[in-house]
DSSP file (Angstrom, degrees, kcal/mol; ACC not computed):
  #  RESIDUE AA STRUCTURE BP1 BP2  ACC     N-H-->O    O-->H-N    N-H-->O    O-->H-N    TCO  KAPPA ALPHA  PHI   PSI    X-CA   Y-CA   Z-CA
    1    1 A M     >        0   0    0      0, 0.0     4,-1.8     0, 0.0     3,-0.3   0.000 360.0 360.0 360.0 -39.6  147.7   36.9   33.3
    2    2 A R  H  >  +     0   0    0      1,-0.2     4,-2.4     2,-0.2     5,-0.2   0.898 360.0  55.5 -62.7 -38.3  143.9   36.1   32.7
    3    3 A H  H  > S+     0   0    0      1,-0.2     4,-2.2     2,-0.2    -1,-0.2   0.847 106.7  48.9 -69.3 -30.0  143.0   39.6   32.5
    4    4 A R  H  > S+     0   0    0     -3,-0.3     4,-2.5     2,-0.2    -1,-0.2   0.875 110.8  49.7 -75.6 -35.2  145.5   40.2   29.7
    5    5 A V  H  X S+     0   0    0     -4,-1.8     4,-2.9     2,-0.2     5,-0.3   0.973 113.5  48.1 -68.4 -50.0  144.2   37.1   27.7
    6    6 A T  H  X S+     0   0    0     -4,-2.4     4,-2.2     1,-0.2    -2,-0.2   0.913 112.3  47.7 -59.7 -49.5  140.6   38.5   28.1
    7    7 A R  H  X S+     0   0    0     -4,-2.2     4,-2.1    -5,-0.2    -1,-0.2   0.916 113.2  49.4 -60.9 -44.4  141.6   42.0   27.0
    8    8 A G  H  X S+     0   0    0     -4,-2.5     4,-2.9     2,-0.2    -2,-0.2   0.920 111.4  48.3 -60.6 -44.8  143.5   40.6   24.0
    9    9 A A  H  X S+     0   0    0     -4,-2.9     4,-2.4     1,-0.2    -1,-0.2   0.885 111.5  49.0 -69.0 -35.8  140.6   38.5   22.9
   10   10 A M  H  X S+     0   0    0     -4,-2.2     4,-1.6    -5,-0.3    -1,-0.2   0.851 111.5  50.3 -67.6 -36.4  138.2   41.4   23.3
   11   11 A L  H  X S+     0   0    0     -4,-2.1     4,-3.0     2,-0.2     3,-0.3   0.962 110.7  50.6 -66.8 -53.3  140.6   43.7   21.2
   12   12 A L  H  X S+     0   0    0     -4,-2.9     4,-2.3     1,-0.2    -2,-0.2   0.920 111.4  46.8 -45.7 -52.3  140.8   41.0   18.5
   13   13 A A  H  X S+     0   0    0     -4,-2.4     4,-1.8     1,-0.2    -1,-0.2   0.801 112.2  49.2 -65.8 -31.0  137.1   40.6   18.3
   14   14 A F  H  X S+     0   0    0     -4,-1.6     4,-3.4    -3,-0.3     5,-0.3   0.915 112.5  49.3 -73.8 -42.5  136.5   44.4   18.1
   15   15 A S  H  X S+     0   0    0     -4,-3.0     4,-2.1     1,-0.2    -2,-0.2   0.890 109.1  51.0 -69.2 -32.9  139.1   44.7   15.5
   16   16 A A  H  X S+     0   0    0     -4,-2.3     4,-1.0    -5,-0.2    -1,-0.2   0.947 114.3  44.5 -60.3 -51.0  137.6   41.9   13.4
   17   17 A L  H >X S+     0   0    0     -4,-1.8     3,-0.9     1,-0.2     4,-0.5   0.942 113.4  50.4 -64.1 -45.6  134.2   43.6   13.7
   18   18 A A  H >< S+     0   0    0     -4,-3.4     3,-1.5     1,-0.2     4,-0.5   0.879 102.4  61.2 -59.7 -37.6  135.5   47.1   12.9
   19   19 A A  H >< S+     0   0    0     -4,-2.1     3,-0.6     1,-0.3    -1,-0.2   0.792 101.9  53.0 -59.3 -31.0  137.4   45.9    9.9
   20   20 A G  H << S+     0   0    0     -4,-1.0    -1,-0.3    -3,-0.9    -2,-0.2   0.597  98.8  65.1 -83.3  -9.8  134.1   44.8    8.3
   21   21 A C  T << S+     0   0    0     -3,-1.5     2,-0.4    -4,-0.5    -1,-0.2   0.623  97.3  55.4 -90.1 -10.5  132.4   48.1    8.7
   22   22 A A  S <  S-     0   0    0     -3,-0.6    -1,-0.0    -4,-0.5     2,-0.0  -0.939  76.5-123.3-130.8 145.5  134.6   50.2    6.4
   23   23 A S     >  -     0   0    0     -2,-0.4     4,-2.6     1,-0.1     5,-0.2  -0.302  34.2-106.6 -73.9 165.7  135.7   50.0    2.7
   24   24 A S  H  > S+     0   0    0      1,-0.2     4,-2.2     2,-0.2     5,-0.1   0.868 123.0  52.9 -59.6 -34.3  139.2   49.8    1.6
   25   25 A Q  H  > S+     0   0    0      2,-0.2     4,-2.5     1,-0.2    -1,-0.2   0.933 109.3  48.4 -67.7 -48.7  138.9   53.5    0.4
   26   26 A E  H  > S+     0   0    0      1,-0.2     4,-3.0     2,-0.2     5,-0.3   0.936 110.7  51.0 -64.2 -44.5  137.6   54.6    3.8
   27   27 A W  H  X S+     0   0    0     -4,-2.6     4,-2.1     1,-0.2    -1,-0.2   0.936 111.8  47.8 -55.9 -43.7  140.5   52.7    5.5
   28   28 A A  H  X S+     0   0    0     -4,-2.2     4,-1.0     2,-0.2    -1,-0.2   0.881 111.7  49.0 -67.9 -36.5  142.9   54.5    3.2
   29   29 A D  H >< S+     0   0    0     -4,-2.5     3,-0.7     1,-0.2     4,-0.5   0.945 114.0  46.4 -68.5 -44.3  141.3   57.9    3.8
   30   30 A W  H >< S+     0   0    0     -4,-3.0     3,-1.1     1,-0.3    -2,-0.2   0.863 106.9  58.4 -67.9 -32.8  141.4   57.4    7.7
   31   31 A K  H 3< S+     0   0    0     -4,-2.1    -1,-0.3    -5,-0.3    -2,-0.2   0.811 104.0  54.0 -62.1 -33.2  145.0   56.2    7.6
   32   32 A Q  T << S+     0   0    0     -4,-1.0    -1,-0.2    -3,-0.7    -2,-0.2   0.528 106.4  56.1 -83.2  -7.9  146.0   59.6    6.0
   33   33 A H  S <  S-     0   0    0     -3,-1.1     5,-0.0    -4,-0.5     0, 0.0  -0.934  71.8-137.3-130.8 151.8  144.5   61.7    8.7
   34   34 A P  S    S+     0   0    0      0, 0.0     2,-0.3     0, 0.0    -1,-0.1   0.646  87.7  36.4 -83.6  -9.1  145.0   61.9   12.5
   35   35 A A  S    S-     0   0    0      1,-0.1    -2,-0.1    -5,-0.0     3,-0.0  -0.870  80.5-118.5-136.0 167.0  141.3   62.3   13.5
   36   36 A H  S    S+     0   0    0     -2,-0.3     2,-0.3     1,-0.1    -1,-0.1   0.745 101.7  31.2 -80.3 -21.9  138.1   60.9   12.2
   37   37 A F  S    S-     0   0    0      1,-0.1    -1,-0.1    33,-0.1     3,-0.1  -0.943  72.4-134.5-129.1 151.7  136.8   64.5   11.3
   38   38 A A  S    S-     0   0    0     -2,-0.3     2,-0.3    33,-0.2    -1,-0.1   0.782  84.7 -19.5 -70.0 -29.9  138.6   67.6   10.2
   39   39 A S  S  > S-     0   0    0      1,-0.1     4,-1.6    -4,-0.0    -1,-0.1  -0.902  73.7 -87.8-160.7 177.5  136.6   69.8   12.6
   40   40 A G  H  > S+     0   0    0     -2,-0.3     4,-2.3     2,-0.2     5,-0.2   0.804 125.6  56.8 -69.2 -34.0  133.5   70.0   14.7
   41   41 A D  H  > S+     0   0    0      2,-0.2     4,-2.6     1,-0.2     5,-0.2   0.889 106.9  50.4 -61.4 -41.4  131.7   71.5   11.7
   42   42 A H  H  > S+     0   0    0      2,-0.2     4,-2.5     1,-0.2    -2,-0.2   0.954 109.6  49.2 -63.0 -46.4  132.7   68.4    9.7
   43   43 A A  H  X S+     0   0    0     -4,-1.6     4,-2.6     1,-0.2    -2,-0.2   0.905 112.4  48.0 -57.2 -44.8  131.4   66.1   12.4
   44   44 A L  H  X S+     0   0    0     -4,-2.3     4,-2.3     1,-0.2    -1,-0.2   0.913 110.2  51.7 -65.8 -40.9  128.1   67.9   12.6
   45   45 A F  H  X S+     0   0    0     -4,-2.6     4,-2.0     1,-0.2    -1,-0.2   0.922 111.5  47.4 -62.5 -42.5  127.7   67.8    8.9
   46   46 A S  H  < S+     0   0    0     -4,-2.5    -1,-0.2     1,-0.2    -2,-0.2   0.922 111.7  48.6 -66.4 -43.7  128.3   64.1    8.8
   47   47 A V  H >< S+     0   0    0     -4,-2.6     3,-0.9     1,-0.2    -1,-0.2   0.916 113.8  48.6 -65.0 -40.0  125.9   63.3   11.7
   48   48 A R  H 3< S+     0   0    0     -4,-2.3    -1,-0.2     1,-0.3    -2,-0.2   0.822 119.1  39.3 -68.0 -30.2  123.2   65.5    9.9
   49   49 A N  T 3< S+     0   0    0     -4,-2.0    -1,-0.3    -5,-0.2    -2,-0.2  -0.276  80.6 157.2-117.8  47.2  123.8   63.8    6.5
   50   50 A R    X   -     0   0    0     -3,-0.9     3,-1.9     1,-0.2     2,-0.2  -0.191  57.4 -71.3 -60.7 161.9  124.3   60.2    7.5
   51   51 A E  T 3  S+     0   0    0      1,-0.3    -1,-0.2     3,-0.0     3,-0.1  -0.396 121.6  22.3 -62.1 127.6  123.6   57.5    4.9
   52   52 A G  T 3  S+     0   0    0      1,-0.4    -1,-0.3    -2,-0.2     2,-0.2   0.114  99.3 109.1 102.1 -17.7  119.9   57.1    4.1
   53   53 A A  S <  S-     0   0    0     -3,-1.9     2,-0.5     1,-0.1    -1,-0.4  -0.520  82.5 -98.6 -87.0 158.1  119.0   60.6    5.2
   54   54 A V        -     0   0    0     -2,-0.2    -4,-0.1    -3,-0.1    -1,-0.1  -0.642  48.8-110.3 -79.6 124.2  118.0   63.3    2.8
   55   55 A A        -     0   0    0     -2,-0.5     2,-0.6    21,-0.1    -6,-0.1  -0.228  29.5-166.9 -57.2 130.7  121.2   65.5    2.3
   56   56 A R        +     0   0    0    -11,-0.2     2,-0.4    26,-0.0    26,-0.1  -0.925  18.5 166.0-120.2 105.0  121.0   69.0    3.8
   57   57 A V        -     0   0    0     -2,-0.6    26,-2.9    24,-0.5     2,-0.2  -0.979  14.1-167.7-123.5 132.4  123.9   71.1    2.3
   58   58 A S  B  >  -a   83   0A   0     -2,-0.4     4,-1.7    24,-0.2    26,-0.2  -0.683  38.1-111.1-105.0 168.2  124.3   74.8    2.6
   59   59 A R  H  > S+     0   0    0     24,-1.4     4,-2.1    -2,-0.2     5,-0.2   0.872 121.8  58.4 -66.0 -31.6  126.6   77.2    0.8
   60   60 A A  H  > S+     0   0    0      2,-0.2     4,-2.6     1,-0.2    -1,-0.2   0.862 103.3  51.6 -57.6 -39.2  128.3   77.7    4.2
   61   61 A D  H  > S+     0   0    0      1,-0.2     4,-2.8     2,-0.2    -1,-0.2   0.871 109.0  50.3 -60.2 -39.9  128.9   73.9    4.3
   62   62 A I  H  X S+     0   0    0     -4,-1.7     4,-1.7     2,-0.2    -2,-0.2   0.889 113.2  45.5 -68.4 -41.4  130.5   74.0    0.9
   63   63 A T  H  X S+     0   0    0     -4,-2.1     4,-2.4     2,-0.2    -2,-0.2   0.895 115.1  46.4 -69.7 -41.2  132.8   76.9    1.9
   64   64 A T  H  X S+     0   0    0     -4,-2.6     4,-2.4     2,-0.2    -2,-0.2   0.912 110.3  53.2 -72.6 -38.4  133.8   75.4    5.2
   65   65 A A  H  <>S+     0   0    0     -4,-2.8     5,-1.8    -5,-0.2     4,-0.4   0.922 113.2  45.3 -57.0 -38.6  134.5   71.9    3.6
   66   66 A R  H ><5S+     0   0    0     -4,-1.7     3,-1.0     3,-0.2    -2,-0.2   0.963 115.2  45.0 -71.0 -46.7  136.8   73.6    1.1
   67   67 A S  H 3<5S+     0   0    0     -4,-2.4    -1,-0.2     1,-0.3    -2,-0.2   0.807 121.2  39.1 -71.8 -26.8  138.6   75.8    3.6
   68   68 A E  T 3<5S-     0   0    0     -4,-2.4    -1,-0.3    -5,-0.2    -2,-0.2   0.361 105.8-127.8-103.7   6.3  139.1   72.9    6.2
   69   69 A S  T < 5 -     0   0    0     -3,-1.0    -3,-0.2    -4,-0.4    -4,-0.1   0.907  30.4-158.4  48.1  57.0  139.8   70.3    3.5
   70   70 A W      < -     0   0    0     -5,-1.8     2,-0.2    -6,-0.2    -1,-0.1  -0.216   6.9-158.7 -60.5 149.4  137.2   67.8    4.7
   71   71 A W        +     0   0    0      2,-0.0     2,-0.2     3,-0.0   -33,-0.2  -0.730  39.9  73.1-125.6 177.9  137.7   64.1    3.6
   72   72 A G  S    S-     0   0    0     -2,-0.2   -35,-0.0   -47,-0.1   -46,-0.0  -0.695  91.5 -24.2 116.6-171.6  135.5   61.1    3.3
   73   73 A R  S    S-     0   0    0     -2,-0.2     2,-0.1     1,-0.1    -2,-0.0  -0.658  73.7-123.8 -74.6 130.5  132.8   60.0    0.8
   74   74 A P        -     0   0    0      0, 0.0     2,-0.5     0, 0.0    -1,-0.1  -0.427  10.4-133.4 -70.4 151.2  131.4   63.2   -0.9
   75   75 A I        -     0   0    0     -2,-0.1     2,-0.6     2,-0.0   -26,-0.0  -0.931  20.7-154.9 -96.5 126.1  127.8   64.1   -0.8
   76   76 A T        +     0   0    0     -2,-0.5     2,-0.3     0, 0.0   -21,-0.1  -0.929  21.3 163.4-111.6 122.3  126.5   65.1   -4.2
   77   77 A V        -     0   0    0     -2,-0.6     2,-0.1   -21,-0.0     5,-0.0  -0.923  39.2-106.5-129.5 159.0  123.5   67.3   -4.5
   78   78 A S    >>  -     0   0    0     -2,-0.3     3,-1.2     1,-0.1     4,-0.6  -0.414  35.2-109.4 -77.5 156.9  122.2   69.4   -7.5
   79   79 A S  G >4 S+     0   0    0      1,-0.2     3,-0.7     2,-0.2    -1,-0.1   0.816 119.3  61.4 -63.1 -24.5  122.6   73.2   -7.3
   80   80 A E  G 34 S+     0   0    0      1,-0.2    -1,-0.2     3,-0.0    -3,-0.0   0.788 101.4  53.7 -62.3 -30.3  118.9   73.5   -6.8
   81   81 A Q  G <4 S+     0   0    0     -3,-1.2   -24,-0.5     2,-0.1     2,-0.4   0.524  80.7 107.1 -90.5  -4.1  119.1   71.4   -3.6
   82   82 A I  S << S-     0   0    0     -3,-0.7   -24,-0.2    -4,-0.6     2,-0.1  -0.651  70.9-130.6 -83.4 129.7  121.8   73.6   -1.9
   83   83 A Q  B     -a   58   0A   0    -26,-2.9   -24,-1.4    -2,-0.4   -23,-0.2  -0.412   4.8-141.2 -80.0 150.4  120.2   75.6    0.9
   84   84 A Q              0   0    0      1,-0.2    -1,-0.1   -26,-0.2   -24,-0.1   0.824 360.0 360.0 -85.7 -30.0  121.0   79.3    0.9
   85   85 A N              0   0    0    -26,-0.1    -1,-0.2   -27,-0.1   -27,-0.1   0.415 360.0 360.0 -83.6 360.0  121.3   79.8    4.7
């Protein structure tokens, strides 16, 4: 019984902490999808372009994002900033 109480308390604490880390729009996006990322390419792109980092976007990223219907907060760059490779 003690094990269940401890596990429940830990789950509640984790849920409370996690709830504060996402905006309501992010929660709405995540509820609509079965996974955090659409694909491995989506995950790599998100790691490479995390908040605070200089965005690195290639034409291939744009094409892949469209074909795989990536979701989440969009990264906006000017056409001059898009890498050709």
